[in-house]
Biopython code that builds the backbone (N, CA, C, O; Angstrom):
import numpy as np
from Bio.PDB.StructureBuilder import StructureBuilder

atoms = [
    (1, "MET", "N", (70.875, -35.927, -18.315)),
    (1, "MET", "CA", (72.255, -35.919, -19.105)),
    (1, "MET", "C", (73.275, -35.454, -18.130)),
    (1, "MET", "O", (73.073, -34.488, -17.393)),
    (2, "SER", "N", (74.474, -36.211, -18.129)),
    (2, "SER", "CA", (75.596, -36.009, -17.468)),
    (2, "SER", "C", (76.235, -34.434, -17.871)),
    (2, "SER", "O", (76.024, -33.923, -18.971)),
    (3, "ASN", "N", (77.008, -33.799, -16.837)),
    (3, "ASN", "CA", (77.666, -32.438, -17.273)),
    (3, "ASN", "C", (79.199, -32.932, -17.647)),
    (3, "ASN", "O", (80.070, -32.070, -17.761)),
    (4, "TYR", "N", (79.485, -34.174, -17.814)),
    (4, "TYR", "CA", (80.861, -34.623, -17.888)),
    (4, "TYR", "C", (80.875, -35.674, -19.086)),
    (4, "TYR", "O", (79.860, -36.352, -19.244)),
    (5, "ILE", "N", (81.856, -35.836, -19.857)),
    (5, "ILE", "CA", (82.059, -36.947, -20.685)),
    (5, "ILE", "C", (83.572, -37.559, -20.282)),
    (5, "ILE", "O", (84.425, -36.984, -19.607)),
    (6, "TYR", "N", (83.658, -38.921, -20.906)),
    (6, "TYR", "CA", (84.901, -39.575, -20.611)),
    (6, "TYR", "C", (85.619, -39.753, -21.979)),
    (6, "TYR", "O", (85.084, -40.344, -22.917)),
    (7, "VAL", "N", (86.951, -39.167, -22.044)),
    (7, "VAL", "CA", (87.694, -39.246, -23.204)),
    (7, "VAL", "C", (88.874, -40.219, -22.993)),
    (7, "VAL", "O", (89.614, -40.171, -22.010)),
    (8, "PHE", "N", (88.985, -41.121, -24.022)),
    (8, "PHE", "CA", (90.061, -41.996, -23.869)),
    (8, "PHE", "C", (91.215, -41.782, -24.987)),
    (8, "PHE", "O", (90.961, -41.781, -26.191)),
    (9, "GLN", "N", (92.502, -41.602, -24.452)),
    (9, "GLN", "CA", (93.661, -41.371, -25.378)),
    (9, "GLN", "C", (94.586, -42.574, -25.126)),
    (9, "GLN", "O", (95.222, -42.738, -24.084)),
    (10, "GLY", "N", (94.595, -43.450, -26.252)),
    (10, "GLY", "CA", (95.489, -44.605, -26.164)),
    (10, "GLY", "C", (97.023, -44.269, -26.081)),
    (10, "GLY", "O", (97.432, -43.289, -26.703)),
    (11, "SER", "N", (97.882, -45.028, -25.349)),
    (11, "SER", "CA", (99.205, -44.767, -25.306)),
    (11, "SER", "C", (99.781, -44.696, -26.786)),
    (11, "SER", "O", (99.593, -45.544, -27.659)),
    (12, "GLY", "N", (100.478, -43.591, -26.896)),
    (12, "GLY", "CA", (101.093, -43.251, -28.106)),
    (12, "GLY", "C", (100.222, -42.479, -29.267)),
    (12, "GLY", "O", (100.696, -42.039, -30.314)),
    (13, "ALA", "N", (98.902, -42.411, -28.872)),
    (13, "ALA", "CA", (98.058, -41.864, -29.663)),
    (13, "ALA", "C", (98.151, -40.145, -29.654)),
    (13, "ALA", "O", (98.268, -39.585, -28.564)),
    (14, "ARG", "N", (98.100, -39.445, -30.748)),
    (14, "ARG", "CA", (98.157, -38.173, -30.729)),
    (14, "ARG", "C", (96.806, -37.421, -30.412)),
    (14, "ARG", "O", (96.759, -36.314, -29.875)),
    (15, "LEU", "N", (95.725, -38.156, -30.810)),
    (15, "LEU", "CA", (94.319, -37.644, -30.505)),
    (15, "LEU", "C", (93.529, -38.691, -29.907)),
    (15, "LEU", "O", (93.940, -39.851, -29.880)),
    (16, "CYS", "N", (92.254, -38.294, -29.355)),
    (16, "CYS", "CA", (91.684, -39.178, -28.580)),
    (16, "CYS", "C", (91.049, -40.255, -29.484)),
    (16, "CYS", "O", (90.805, -40.012, -30.666)),
    (17, "THR", "N", (90.774, -41.491, -28.892)),
    (17, "THR", "CA", (90.247, -42.569, -29.719)),
    (17, "THR", "C", (88.939, -43.107, -29.452)),
    (17, "THR", "O", (88.422, -44.029, -30.084)),
    (18, "ALA", "N", (88.338, -42.370, -28.306)),
    (18, "ALA", "CA", (87.089, -42.830, -27.981)),
    (18, "ALA", "C", (86.429, -41.712, -27.054)),
    (18, "ALA", "O", (87.103, -40.988, -26.321)),
    (19, "VAL", "N", (85.124, -41.650, -27.155)),
    (19, "VAL", "CA", (84.434, -40.477, -26.106)),
    (19, "VAL", "C", (83.069, -41.188, -25.488)),
    (19, "VAL", "O", (82.250, -41.723, -26.234)),
    (20, "PHE", "N", (82.936, -41.147, -24.298)),
    (20, "PHE", "CA", (81.934, -41.724, -23.628)),
    (20, "PHE", "C", (81.057, -41.208, -22.682)),
    (20, "PHE", "O", (81.515, -40.364, -21.911)),
    (21, "SER", "N", (79.834, -41.552, -22.573)),
    (21, "SER", "CA", (78.830, -40.640, -21.736)),
    (21, "SER", "C", (79.032, -41.050, -20.147)),
    (21, "SER", "O", (78.658, -40.334, -19.218)),
    (22, "SER", "N", (79.671, -42.292, -20.001)),
    (22, "SER", "CA", (79.853, -42.692, -18.492)),
    (22, "SER", "C", (81.209, -43.546, -18.421)),
    (22, "SER", "O", (81.812, -44.101, -19.339)),
    (23, "MET", "N", (81.490, -43.484, -17.116)),
    (23, "MET", "CA", (82.797, -44.243, -16.899)),
    (23, "MET", "C", (82.674, -45.653, -17.086)),
    (23, "MET", "O", (83.574, -46.336, -17.576)),
    (24, "ASP", "N", (81.519, -46.121, -16.685)),
    (24, "ASP", "CA", (81.280, -47.671, -16.957)),
    (24, "ASP", "C", (81.380, -48.146, -18.500)),
    (24, "ASP", "O", (81.920, -49.175, -18.906)),
    (25, "LYS", "N", (80.772, -47.216, -19.211)),
    (25, "LYS", "CA", (80.906, -47.654, -20.753)),
    (25, "LYS", "C", (82.260, -47.550, -21.326)),
    (25, "LYS", "O", (82.631, -48.366, -22.170)),
    (26, "ALA", "N", (83.095, -46.501, -20.875)),
    (26, "ALA", "CA", (84.530, -46.366, -20.987)),
    (26, "ALA", "C", (85.327, -47.485, -20.825)),
    (26, "ALA", "O", (86.046, -48.019, -21.670)),
    (27, "GLU", "N", (85.089, -47.885, -19.349)),
    (27, "GLU", "CA", (85.882, -48.878, -18.856)),
    (27, "GLU", "C", (85.690, -50.453, -19.482)),
    (27, "GLU", "O", (86.560, -51.313, -19.622)),
    (28, "ALA", "N", (84.271, -50.517, -19.799)),
    (28, "ALA", "CA", (83.926, -51.744, -20.565)),
    (28, "ALA", "C", (84.607, -51.846, -21.917)),
    (28, "ALA", "O", (85.009, -52.937, -22.320)),
    (29, "TRP", "N", (84.741, -50.780, -22.597)),
    (29, "TRP", "CA", (85.305, -50.814, -23.880)),
    (29, "TRP", "C", (86.997, -51.013, -23.738)),
    (29, "TRP", "O", (87.609, -51.848, -24.405)),
    (30, "ILE", "N", (87.568, -50.208, -22.869)),
    (30, "ILE", "CA", (88.929, -50.539, -22.606)),
    (30, "ILE", "C", (89.246, -51.857, -22.170)),
    (30, "ILE", "O", (90.241, -52.449, -22.589)),
    (31, "LYS", "N", (88.484, -52.320, -21.387)),
    (31, "LYS", "CA", (88.667, -53.830, -20.884)),
    (31, "LYS", "C", (88.534, -54.741, -21.950)),
    (31, "LYS", "O", (89.400, -55.594, -22.149)),
    (32, "LYS", "N", (87.456, -54.631, -22.706)),
    (32, "LYS", "CA", (86.984, -55.395, -24.128)),
    (32, "LYS", "C", (88.311, -55.629, -25.014)),
    (32, "LYS", "O", (88.602, -56.738, -25.461)),
    (33, "TYR", "N", (89.046, -54.532, -25.211)),
    (33, "TYR", "CA", (90.248, -54.553, -26.084)),
    (33, "TYR", "C", (91.556, -54.548, -25.551)),
    (33, "TYR", "O", (92.557, -54.399, -26.251)),
    (34, "GLY", "N", (91.573, -54.722, -24.213)),
    (34, "GLY", "CA", (92.948, -54.744, -23.415)),
    (34, "GLY", "C", (93.644, -53.652, -23.626)),
    (34, "GLY", "O", (94.846, -53.835, -23.821)),
    (35, "LEU", "N", (93.186, -52.365, -23.651)),
    (35, "LEU", "CA", (93.938, -50.975, -24.117)),
    (35, "LEU", "C", (94.632, -50.642, -22.963)),
    (35, "LEU", "O", (94.378, -51.099, -21.848)),
    (36, "SER", "N", (95.688, -49.682, -23.283)),
    (36, "SER", "CA", (96.603, -48.976, -22.386)),
    (36, "SER", "C", (96.336, -47.558, -22.901)),
    (36, "SER", "O", (96.180, -47.222, -24.075)),
    (37, "GLY", "N", (96.308, -46.687, -21.661)),
    (37, "GLY", "CA", (96.202, -45.231, -22.156)),
    (37, "GLY", "C", (95.515, -44.497, -20.934)),
    (37, "GLY", "O", (95.417, -44.933, -19.787)),
    (38, "LEU", "N", (95.064, -43.292, -21.427)),
    (38, "LEU", "CA", (94.502, -42.452, -20.276)),
    (38, "LEU", "C", (92.996, -42.081, -20.494)),
    (38, "LEU", "O", (92.604, -41.714, -21.601)),
    (39, "LEU", "N", (92.288, -42.168, -19.579)),
    (39, "LEU", "CA", (90.844, -41.785, -19.657)),
    (39, "LEU", "C", (90.606, -40.556, -18.646)),
    (39, "LEU", "O", (90.818, -40.626, -17.435)),
    (40, "THR", "N", (90.178, -39.528, -19.260)),
    (40, "THR", "CA", (90.005, -38.201, -18.657)),
    (40, "THR", "C", (88.525, -37.849, -18.684)),
    (40, "THR", "O", (87.866, -37.985, -19.714)),
    (41, "LYS", "N", (87.987, -37.378, -17.503)),
    (41, "LYS", "CA", (86.726, -36.817, -17.219)),
    (41, "LYS", "C", (86.682, -35.218, -17.729)),
    (41, "LYS", "O", (87.282, -34.328, -17.126)),
    (42, "TYR", "N", (85.920, -35.007, -18.873)),
    (42, "TYR", "CA", (86.063, -33.564, -19.169)),
    (42, "TYR", "C", (84.578, -32.921, -18.919)),
    (42, "TYR", "O", (83.565, -33.614, -19.018)),
    (43, "PRO", "N", (84.547, -31.649, -18.614)),
    (43, "PRO", "CA", (83.281, -31.080, -18.530)),
    (43, "PRO", "C", (82.741, -30.887, -20.054)),
    (43, "PRO", "O", (83.457, -30.751, -21.047)),
    (44, "LEU", "N", (81.374, -30.903, -20.020)),
    (44, "LEU", "CA", (80.671, -31.116, -21.193)),
    (44, "LEU", "C", (80.169, -29.490, -21.275)),
    (44, "LEU", "O", (79.732, -28.867, -20.309)),
    (45, "ASN", "N", (80.327, -28.965, -22.608)),
    (45, "ASN", "CA", (79.875, -27.676, -23.083)),
    (45, "ASN", "C", (80.689, -26.523, -22.374)),
    (45, "ASN", "O", (80.236, -25.396, -22.179)),
    (46, "GLU", "N", (81.878, -26.930, -22.035)),
    (46, "GLU", "CA", (82.765, -25.731, -21.355)),
    (46, "GLU", "C", (84.179, -26.201, -21.644)),
    (46, "GLU", "O", (84.574, -27.367, -21.680)),
    (47, "GLY", "N", (84.886, -25.064, -21.847)),
    (47, "GLY", "CA", (86.377, -25.381, -22.064)),
    (47, "GLY", "C", (87.032, -25.574, -20.704)),
    (47, "GLY", "O", (86.554, -25.080, -19.682)),
    (48, "VAL", "N", (88.142, -26.308, -20.723)),
    (48, "VAL", "CA", (88.832, -26.712, -19.730)),
    (48, "VAL", "C", (89.420, -25.438, -18.851)),
    (48, "VAL", "O", (89.542, -25.400, -17.627)),
    (49, "TYR", "N", (89.723, -24.489, -19.733)),
    (49, "TYR", "CA", (90.286, -23.195, -19.199)),
    (49, "TYR", "C", (89.398, -22.490, -18.335)),
    (49, "TYR", "O", (89.729, -22.172, -17.193)),
    (50, "ASP", "N", (88.131, -22.198, -18.899)),
    (50, "ASP", "CA", (86.962, -21.856, -18.060)),
    (50, "ASP", "C", (86.599, -22.581, -16.797)),
    (50, "ASP", "O", (86.261, -22.004, -15.763)),
    (51, "TRP", "N", (86.695, -23.960, -16.952)),
    (51, "TRP", "CA", (86.352, -24.920, -15.862)),
    (51, "TRP", "C", (87.358, -24.656, -14.865)),
    (51, "TRP", "O", (86.995, -24.332, -13.734)),
    (52, "ALA", "N", (88.608, -24.760, -15.158)),
    (52, "ALA", "CA", (89.743, -24.713, -14.185)),
    (52, "ALA", "C", (89.609, -23.467, -13.358)),
    (52, "ALA", "O", (89.752, -23.527, -12.137)),
    (53, "ILE", "N", (89.301, -22.185, -14.060)),
    (53, "ILE", "CA", (89.118, -20.741, -13.467)),
    (53, "ILE", "C", (87.898, -20.892, -12.543)),
    (53, "ILE", "O", (87.916, -20.525, -11.368)),
    (54, "GLU", "N", (86.920, -21.413, -13.100)),
    (54, "GLU", "CA", (85.589, -21.425, -12.056)),
    (54, "GLU", "C", (85.698, -22.245, -10.955)),
    (54, "GLU", "O", (85.073, -21.912, -9.947)),
    (55, "ASN", "N", (86.435, -23.357, -10.938)),
    (55, "ASN", "CA", (86.683, -24.223, -9.748)),
    (55, "ASN", "C", (87.773, -23.916, -9.066)),
    (55, "ASN", "O", (88.129, -24.727, -8.210)),
    (56, "HIS", "N", (88.457, -22.860, -9.239)),
    (56, "HIS", "CA", (89.525, -22.449, -8.454)),
    (56, "HIS", "C", (90.798, -23.295, -8.605)),
    (56, "HIS", "O", (91.577, -23.365, -7.654)),
    (57, "TYR", "N", (91.031, -23.897, -9.678)),
    (57, "TYR", "CA", (92.067, -24.837, -9.898)),
    (57, "TYR", "C", (93.346, -23.848, -10.778)),
    (57, "TYR", "O", (94.517, -24.223, -10.839)),
    (58, "PHE", "N", (92.871, -22.641, -11.368)),
    (58, "PHE", "CA", (93.775, -21.876, -11.940)),
    (58, "PHE", "C", (93.280, -20.533, -12.016)),
    (58, "PHE", "O", (92.093, -20.237, -12.158)),
    (59, "THR", "N", (94.446, -19.561, -11.893)),
    (59, "THR", "CA", (94.236, -18.241, -11.997)),
    (59, "THR", "C", (95.166, -17.716, -12.937)),
    (59, "THR", "O", (96.363, -17.919, -12.733)),
    (60, "PRO", "N", (94.768, -17.018, -14.018)),
    (60, "PRO", "CA", (95.798, -16.391, -14.848)),
    (60, "PRO", "C", (96.599, -15.404, -14.105)),
    (60, "PRO", "O", (96.058, -14.610, -13.335)),
    (61, "LYS", "N", (97.949, -15.428, -14.322)),
    (61, "LYS", "CA", (98.893, -14.683, -13.497)),
    (61, "LYS", "C", (99.503, -13.591, -14.295)),
    (61, "LYS", "O", (100.132, -12.699, -13.726)),
    (62, "ASN", "N", (99.324, -13.617, -15.819)),
    (62, "ASN", "CA", (99.815, -12.436, -16.463)),
    (62, "ASN", "C", (98.798, -12.425, -17.827)),
    (62, "ASN", "O", (97.921, -13.273, -17.993)),
    (63, "GLU", "N", (99.035, -11.465, -18.643)),
    (63, "GLU", "CA", (98.258, -11.239, -19.824)),
    (63, "GLU", "C", (98.641, -12.434, -20.746)),
    (63, "GLU", "O", (97.696, -12.950, -21.344)),
    (64, "GLN", "N", (99.708, -12.882, -20.924)),
    (64, "GLN", "CA", (100.058, -14.006, -21.730)),
    (64, "GLN", "C", (99.171, -15.122, -21.470)),
    (64, "GLN", "O", (98.782, -15.722, -22.473)),
    (65, "GLN", "N", (98.789, -15.509, -20.400)),
    (65, "GLN", "CA", (97.996, -16.507, -19.762)),
    (65, "GLN", "C", (96.419, -16.329, -20.182)),
    (65, "GLN", "O", (95.590, -17.205, -19.933)),
    (66, "LYS", "N", (96.137, -15.260, -20.761)),
    (66, "LYS", "CA", (94.766, -14.848, -21.088)),
    (66, "LYS", "C", (94.570, -14.890, -22.831)),
    (66, "LYS", "O", (93.489, -14.667, -23.376)),
    (67, "THR", "N", (95.789, -15.207, -23.536)),
    (67, "THR", "CA", (95.797, -15.151, -24.847)),
    (67, "THR", "C", (95.143, -16.402, -25.538)),
    (67, "THR", "O", (94.944, -17.434, -24.897)),
    (68, "PRO", "N", (94.819, -16.279, -26.847)),
    (68, "PRO", "CA", (94.228, -17.379, -27.507)),
    (68, "PRO", "C", (95.273, -18.648, -27.720)),
    (68, "PRO", "O", (94.916, -19.825, -27.765)),
    (69, "VAL", "N", (96.531, -18.209, -27.833)),
    (69, "VAL", "CA", (97.519, -19.391, -27.999)),
    (69, "VAL", "C", (97.759, -20.155, -26.751)),
    (69, "VAL", "O", (98.027, -21.355, -26.811)),
    (70, "PHE", "N", (97.676, -19.506, -25.598)),
    (70, "PHE", "CA", (97.657, -20.134, -24.084)),
    (70, "PHE", "C", (96.430, -20.921, -24.149)),
    (70, "PHE", "O", (96.579, -22.131, -23.982)),
    (71, "ILE", "N", (95.295, -20.507, -24.348)),
    (71, "ILE", "CA", (94.004, -21.016, -23.890)),
    (71, "ILE", "C", (93.720, -22.373, -24.751)),
    (71, "ILE", "O", (93.134, -23.371, -24.331)),
    (72, "GLN", "N", (94.281, -22.175, -26.082)),
    (72, "GLN", "CA", (93.819, -23.390, -26.993)),
    (72, "GLN", "C", (94.799, -24.577, -26.582)),
    (72, "GLN", "O", (94.564, -25.731, -26.941)),
    (73, "LYS", "N", (95.862, -24.253, -25.844)),
    (73, "LYS", "CA", (96.609, -25.488, -25.526)),
    (73, "LYS", "C", (96.485, -25.776, -24.148)),
    (73, "LYS", "O", (97.186, -26.703, -23.743)),
    (74, "PHE", "N", (95.804, -25.234, -23.384)),
    (74, "PHE", "CA", (95.485, -25.352, -21.777)),
    (74, "PHE", "C", (94.851, -26.713, -21.507)),
    (74, "PHE", "O", (93.903, -27.154, -22.156)),
    (75, "SER", "N", (95.484, -27.377, -20.441)),
    (75, "SER", "CA", (95.015, -28.600, -19.829)),
    (75, "SER", "C", (95.193, -28.347, -18.428)),
    (75, "SER", "O", (95.909, -27.469, -17.947)),
    (76, "SER", "N", (94.541, -29.119, -17.853)),
    (76, "SER", "CA", (94.419, -29.201, -16.126)),
    (76, "SER", "C", (94.853, -30.523, -15.715)),
    (76, "SER", "O", (94.329, -31.492, -16.263)),
    (77, "ALA", "N", (95.807, -30.706, -14.757)),
    (77, "ALA", "CA", (96.150, -31.930, -14.097)),
    (77, "ALA", "C", (95.020, -32.103, -13.059)),
    (77, "ALA", "O", (94.978, -33.197, -12.495)),
    (78, "SER", "N", (94.064, -31.140, -12.718)),
    (78, "SER", "CA", (92.903, -31.239, -11.799)),
    (78, "SER", "C", (91.805, -31.999, -12.550)),
    (78, "SER", "O", (90.858, -32.439, -11.898)),
    (79, "LEU", "N", (91.857, -32.167, -13.747)),
    (79, "LEU", "CA", (90.736, -33.107, -14.371)),
    (79, "LEU", "C", (90.963, -34.535, -13.815)),
    (79, "LEU", "O", (92.075, -35.051, -13.705)),
    (80, "GLU", "N", (89.827, -35.097, -13.487)),
    (80, "GLU", "CA", (89.948, -36.378, -12.946)),
    (80, "GLU", "C", (90.381, -37.192, -13.946)),
    (80, "GLU", "O", (89.803, -37.049, -15.023)),
    (81, "HIS", "N", (91.391, -38.146, -13.870)),
    (81, "HIS", "CA", (91.917, -38.950, -15.108)),
    (81, "HIS", "C", (92.380, -40.348, -14.358)),
    (81, "HIS", "O", (92.631, -40.370, -13.153)),
    (82, "PHE", "N", (92.451, -41.349, -15.090)),
    (82, "PHE", "CA", (92.720, -42.817, -14.787)),
    (82, "PHE", "C", (93.733, -43.216, -15.856)),
    (82, "PHE", "O", (93.654, -42.901, -17.043)),
    (83, "HIS", "N", (94.710, -43.960, -15.282)),
    (83, "HIS", "CA", (95.583, -44.716, -16.211)),
    (83, "HIS", "C", (95.238, -46.022, -16.444)),
    (83, "HIS", "O", (94.643, -46.604, -15.538)),
    (84, "TYR", "N", (95.527, -46.722, -17.651)),
    (84, "TYR", "CA", (95.083, -48.035, -17.804)),
    (84, "TYR", "C", (96.408, -48.868, -18.488)),
    (84, "TYR", "O", (97.229, -48.270, -19.183)),
    (85, "GLU", "N", (96.489, -50.056, -18.252)),
    (85, "GLU", "CA", (97.520, -50.900, -18.837)),
    (85, "GLU", "C", (96.917, -52.223, -19.078)),
    (85, "GLU", "O", (96.528, -52.920, -18.141)),
    (86, "LEU", "N", (96.816, -52.636, -20.477)),
    (86, "LEU", "CA", (96.371, -53.863, -20.929)),
    (86, "LEU", "C", (94.865, -54.038, -20.436)),
    (86, "LEU", "O", (94.441, -55.139, -20.085)),
    (87, "GLY", "N", (94.063, -52.854, -20.430)),
    (87, "GLY", "CA", (92.750, -53.104, -19.886)),
    (87, "GLY", "C", (92.401, -52.952, -18.550)),
    (87, "GLY", "O", (91.208, -52.935, -18.247)),
    (88, "GLU", "N", (93.327, -52.833, -17.647)),
    (88, "GLU", "CA", (93.262, -52.739, -16.149)),
    (88, "GLU", "C", (93.412, -51.384, -15.823)),
    (88, "GLU", "O", (94.217, -50.739, -16.495)),
    (89, "ARG", "N", (92.764, -50.797, -14.880)),
    (89, "ARG", "CA", (93.017, -49.437, -14.310)),
    (89, "ARG", "C", (94.176, -49.651, -13.346)),
    (89, "ARG", "O", (94.161, -50.606, -12.569)),
    (90, "GLU", "N", (95.149, -48.804, -13.384)),
    (90, "GLU", "CA", (96.480, -48.880, -12.505)),
    (90, "GLU", "C", (96.122, -47.987, -11.229)),
    (90, "GLU", "O", (96.951, -47.832, -10.332)),
]
sb = StructureBuilder()
sb.init_structure("model")
sb.init_model(0)
sb.init_chain("A")
sb.init_seg("    ")
for serial, (resi, resn, name, xyz) in enumerate(atoms, 1):
    if name == "N":
        sb.init_residue(resn, " ", resi, " ")
    sb.init_atom(name, np.array(xyz, "f"), 0.0, 1.0, " ", f" {name:<3s}", serial, name[0])
structure = sb.get_structure()
C-alpha cells in the first residue's frame, strides 16, 4: 500500500472532487473527462503540517504557528502537485 494519495481539485471547486491511490488512475480520470485543475500528492495517515515539519519544509517560527487555527488551515507548496488544462498536464 502506498504512503500517499492523489487528490484532485477542479478549477473553481471549493473542495476536492476525487481521490486516487495512484497517479496513473488520477491522470486517466482527468483525461477521460478533459478536466482542468490541480492534482496534489498528499501523505496518507499524516497531516500536512506534521509532514512538512518532519521533512524540513517548515519550522514553526512563533507560538501562533503552533495553534489549532493555524494548523487546520496549513498547506505546503512543497507537496508534489500538477496542473491540468482540458485533461492535459501542463
